[in-house]
N, C-alpha and C positions, 0 to 999 in steps of 0.2 A: 458362105463364108460360114457362120456360126455348123453349117451345116459337117464342115471339114472339122471343124472344131470342137465337136461332138463326137464321130465320129474318131479325132484321133482319144481322146479320149477317152474311149472305149477301146480299142485298140491297146492303147498303151494299156491299160489297165490299172489305170487310176486310183487310191494314189501307190501304190506295190510299182516299184519301180523296174519294168519288161522290156530288152530288148527287141523293139522289133522294125524291120528296118522298110514293113509297110506303109509304116506312117511318111515316109517321103510321097504317096502317094494324093495324102487332103497337105501337106501341103505345097507340092506343085499346083494344085484345084485352089488353095488360098490367093497363093499367088499369080495365078490366071485371075481369081477376080476382081483383087483391088487393080492390075490393067486397066479392067475391065469399068473399073469402078474409076480410072483418074480417065478415060476416055471420056466419061460426063464431064472434067474442068472446061470452064469456059473464060475467056481474057481476062474480062473487065470481072470486077469484082459486083459479086450480091449477095443476098440472105442464100439465094441456090447455090453460090460457088463455095458461100460457109457450111451449106450442112453438107457438101460432097468436100472438103474437106476433113470435117469429124467423121464422116465415114470411112474417107482414110486409115483415118489416125484409127478405128476401130480395127481394120484388116490388120494395118501396123501389130496390132497388141494380139492380134488371132494370130496372125504368122509368128511370135516370136513366141506365142505362150507352145505354135503346133512344134517349133525347132527343140523348143527347148524339151520338151514332152518326148524329141527322136533324139537331139544326142545326150542327154542326162542319164539313162542307163550307160550311158558308153565310158564315160567321166568315170575310173576305180576313186578318184582321188576328193569325188564330193559323198560320196556314201560311208 
């Protein structure tokens, strides 16, 4: 997951806004990692279940950042 985020930062040319459609690859990998993390959830709550929930929140924040890096350069009103 964090590897996808680092790759997205490198390919996006952060902090300059560069349009790069290759950022779809880290986005897909991040979503696949999140789905894999979701498999670890259990039905009964425990501290393990709470830890997995925290990891899912981290995955969602990383996906949001990757999608921001992907879509931000294409929006002319924000530049």
